N, C-alpha and C positions, 0 to 999 in steps of 0.2 A: 504493500500500500504506500509505503514511504517513497518507493521508486516512482510509482505512478504520480504521486503528488508532486514530486520534483519535476517530472516530465511536464505536468500541467503548468507548473510555474514557469518552466523554460519556454513553453509555447506562448505565454503571455508575459514577457519580461516587464519589470517594473517601469522601465523607461518608456514603454509603449502604452502604458495604462493612462487613460485620461478620464477624469470625472466630469459628469454633466450630461444632460439629456441630448444636446446636439452631438456631442462626441460619440455617444453610444445609441443613437436613435434606432439603428437596425435591430440590435439585440433587444432594446427596450420595446420596440413595436412587436417583435416576435413574442415576448413575454406577455404583452397585453392580449394578443390573440390567444395564447395558451390559457390565460386566466379567463377569457371569455368561455372557453370550453369547460373549464372547471366550474364556472357559475352555471352554465347550461345543464350540467349533470344534476345539480341539486334543484334547479328550477323545474325540471320535469315532475318533481314530486309535490310541489307546493299546492297545486289545485287538486290533484287526483288521489293521492295516497290516503288522506283522511277519509275520503268518500268511499274508497275501496274497503276500508275497515268496516264500515257499516253495511254497505250494499252487498259485498261478496262474502264477508266472513262473519257478519252478524254481531259485531262488537257494540254493545250498548253503553258500557262504561267509558266515560271520556278519558279516564286514566289509562285504560287498556288501549284505547285508540292512540293515545299519545306515547305509548311504549316505544314505537319506532323512533320517535324524536328524542326520547330519553337516551336510548342506546346510541343514536347518532351524536348527540351532544357530548356525552361522556367520552366516547371514543375519539371524536374530533378534538376535544380539549387536550387529551393526552397526546394525540398525534402532533398537535401544534408544539407541545413541549419538547417532544423528541425531535421534531423537524428543526426547531431552533438550535438545540444543543448539538445534534449530530451534523448539521450543516456547517457548524464551526469546525468540526473535526474531519468529516468525510467529504465535504464539498456539497454545494447546493444542487448541482445537476443530478448527482446520484440519488439524492432524496426525492427530487422531482420525478425521476423515472420510476422509482419504487412506488410512489403514490399512484401513478397512472397504471402500473401493473395490477395493483390491488383493485383499482376502479373498473378494469375491463369487464369483469363478470357481472357487475351490478345491474345493467339493463336487462340482461338475460334472466337474472334471478327475479326481478320485478315482473317480467313478462310471464314466466312459467311457475311462479310461486304457488304451491298447492295449499299452503296454510299461512296464517299470519306470522308464525315464527320465521318463515322464509323472508318475509318483508322486513322483519326486525333484524335478521342477520344481514340482509342486503344493506341495511342502513348502518350496520357496524362497518362493513367494507367501505360504504360511501363516506362515513366519518373519517376513516383512515385516509382515503383518497383526498378529501377536502382539506384535512389538516396538513398533510404532507405537501400537496401541490399548491394550495393557496398560500401557505406560509412561505414556501421557498420562492414563489414568484414575487411576493412582497419583499422578502429579504434581498433578492437579486436586484430588484428595481432600486431599492435603497442603496445598495452597493454601487450601482452604475451612476446614479445622479449626483451623489455627494451631498453635502450639507445644505446647499443653497436652494434646492428645488424639491425638498421632500414632500411638502404639501401637494404640489403639482403632481409629483410622481404617484403619490397615494390616491389622489383624485382620479387620475387616469386608470390606475389599477382597479380601484373599486368601481369606477364607471363601467369598465369592460365586464367585470364579474357580475355586477348586479343588473345591468341592462340585459345581459344574457339570462340571468335568473328570470327577469320579467318576461322576456320574449319566449323562453321555454315554458314558463307557467301559462302564458297566453295561448301558445301553440298546443300544449297538452290539454288545456281546457276546451279548446275548439275541437281537437281530435276526439276527445272523450264525448263531446256532445254529438258528434257525427257518427263515430264508430264504436262507442262504448268505452268503459273504463280501462279495459285491457283487450288485446295487447298493443294496439296501434299507437296510443300516446307515448309509449316508451321506445318505439323504434328509432327515433332520432338519437337517443342516448348511445346506441351502438356506434354511430358515426362520430359523436362527440368524443367518446372514450378513445377510439382508435386514432383519430386525428391528433388529440392531445398527446397521446403516447408517442406517435411517430415524430411529431415536431420536436418534442423534448429529447428524444433519443438521437436524432440526426442533426439538428440545427442549433440547439441551445449551447452556448459556451459557459464555462465555469466563471463565476464572478468573484470568488474569494480574493483573487489578486487585486481587485478594485478596493475591497475593504481594507486589505493590508496596505495598499498605497495611501489611502486616506489616513490610516493610523500612523504611518511613518511621516507623512508630510504635514498633516493638520493637527495631529494629536501625538507629538513625539514622545511624551511621557507614557510609558506602558502602564496599563491598569490590569495587572494579573490578579484576578479575584476568583474565588471558588464558585462553583455552581450554587452551593447553598447560600452564599452571600448574594448572588444575583437574584435568587428566588426571594430572599427576604427583602432586598432593596425594592424589587419590582412589585412585590405583594403588599408591603407594609411600611418599610423604613423611610423611603423617599416619598414626600408628600405628593409630588406630581405623578410619580409612577403609581402610587396607591390610588390616587383619584382616577387616573386613566383606567386602571384595572377594574375598579368597582363600576365605573361608568360603562365600560365595555361589557361587563357581565350583565348589568341591568338592561343594556341595549339589546343584547341577544336573548335575555329573559323575555322581554316583550315581543321580540321577533319569533321566539319559540311559541308563544301564545298565539300570535297572529297566524303562523304557519299551521299549527295544529287545530286551533279552535275556530278560526274565522270562516273557513269553508263550511263547517258544520253550522255555525251561527247564521250564515247567509242562506244556506239551503233550508234550514229550519224556518227561516223568515219568509220562505216562498219564492226566493229569487231563482230564475232559471240558470242552468249551468253556464251559459254564455256570459251572463252578467257576473256570476261568481268569479269566472276566469278573468274578466276585465278588472274587477276590484282587486283580486289577489295579485294581478300583474301590475296595476297602477302603483302600488306601494314600492316594490323594488325598481320599477321603471323610473319613477320620480327620484328615488334614492340614487339610482345609477347615473341618470342624466345630470342632475344638479351637482353631483360631486365634482364635475369638471370645473365648476365655479368655486365651490366651497374649499376645495383643496388649495387652489391658488390664493384665495382670500386669506386662508390661515397663514400663508407665508408672509402676508402683509399686515394683517390685523392682530395676529397672535392666536394661540390655541385655547386658552382658558375659557374665555367668554363665549366663543363659538360652541364649545362643548356644553357649557352650562345652559345656554339658551336652546341648543338643539334638544336636550333632554326635556325641557319644558314644552317645546313644540310637539315632540312625540307624545307627551302626556295628553295634550289637547286633542290630537288626532285620534288617540285611543278612546278617549271619553266621548267623542262624537258618535262612535258606534253604539254607545249606551243611551245617550240622551236624544238621538235623532232616529228617524226611520225612513227607509226607502233607498233606492239605488243611488240617487245623486248626492244626498248627504253622506252616505257611506263611502261613495267614491271620493268626496271631499276629505273625509277622514283619512282614507288611504293615502291621498296626496300629501296631506299635512304630516302624516307619520313618515312618509318617504322623505319629505323636506327636512324634518327634524333629524332623521337618521343621517342624511347627507351632511348636515352641519357637524355631526359627531364622528362619523366613521373614519374618514381619512385623517381627520384632525387628531384623533387619538393615536393612530399609528405614527403620525409625524411627531407628536409630543414624546412618545417613547423613544424615537430615534434622536430627538434633540438631546435627551438626558443621557442615554446609554453611550458608552465609549465604543468605538468601532471594534475593539478587540472582543467585546462581549455583547454587542448589540443584537446579534442573531438570537443569542440565548435569552436576552431580555424580551425580544419580540415573541419568542416562544412561550415565555412565562405569561406575558400579557394575554396572548391568545389562548392559553390554558384557561385563565379566568374568564375571558370574554366568551369563548365558546362553551365553557361549562354552564353559561347562562341558558343555553338551549335546554339542557337537562333540567336545571332548576326551574326554568319557566314552564316547561312542559309538565313537570311533576306538580308544581304549585297550581298552575291553571287547571289541570285535570282534577286535582283534589277539590279545589274550590267549586268547579263546575258540578262535580258529583254531589258535593255536600250542600250546595246552595243553588246556583244557576249559572248559565253562561254569562249573563249580564253582570253578575257580581264578580265573577272571575276576571272579566275584561276590565271592569272598573278598578279592581284592586291592583291589577298590573299597571294601570295608568298611574295610580297613586305612588307605587314604588318607583316608577320612572321619574316622576317629579321630585321625589325625595333624593334620588341620585344626583339630579342637577343641582339641588341645594347643597349637597356635600361637595361637589366640584367647586361651586362658587365660594364656599367657606374654607376649604382645605388646600386646594391646588394653587401652586405658584405658576406664573407665566414661564413657559419653557422656550419660546422663540428667542434666540439669542439677542436679536436686535430690539426686543421689546421687554426684556427682563426688568429693566430699571425704569420703565415708563409708568 
């Protein structure tokens, strides 16, 4: 392995490494395309899978329906942690390829699943795929652009991923309305997985030399710290990293609720499947598109208040589903939820990158994403229990309250991480 690593370093000598989006636009664009395939893989499930649970397997308990999302969230959270740590040691590209290998059988399992347990296990594999592939594309883009355009880089990354989530959710909802819940809505997933794997295997270059170049030239003092220290810093000890980790967790907590319960809430309210697909697609679509602007703005305005305000906007969007009724008000709630998430999502990643040293940045991103995507499992479990004990409306309203509380924590605890605005 050491020999291979030295060969990789020789193929990209330090003197040829340049940081910045313009200098690395080809590899950056390729990674944006690959992340679009990553997002499309999970987008296929957002409209259809909760409906399959009730229609095909007869699951009445909301907690049982959300079991697929709990398994997805737990596994993805751990995969993020390993992706960050191992990409520092083994290289980003290797982790990316492994993630796609694990994801290849997922569409086939969803198509042919004879029982709900198959769906749950398919989401275990999907969680590994999402954790490894999404984490490494994030880390690689941060490596390539350097410190000046992190918000822009994360905006482009999340734009590609979540616009693809939206389009895949919209397409699967349409295909389900025309051809039924299975197997046709999952056919595109076969192409998504294969294309992502082949592009990663044959065209992606390793980006660790860029991170090492940044560490040598912009951060000459080495910061050798243990993984346990990185875990503590990112989770609790550093105020900004803690604030970002809890906000990320609550963000995906409410996303887990929306993913698992919203299709059931909307169909129970009598909306046709086409309108359910439009609403479930409007949320990640707005989220994805507006991140092109919010990522850039965080490079100018700073991170803290964009995150705090974004959590508040999310809470309002969630509550609209409870206090209003009908397709158009609910579509407005989905758009508001997407806008709030766009203010938060790329900004949180940029804030982590602001604070973490290049020598341990990938590991810090992995720890942050551990907490963030653990929110899927916590959100699915919490929302399912509340819905079973009380009602869907109470579950949705409670998740909105937790989202607002998270924004209050950010406003009171976090310090500004953007270097140019830390003393403003």
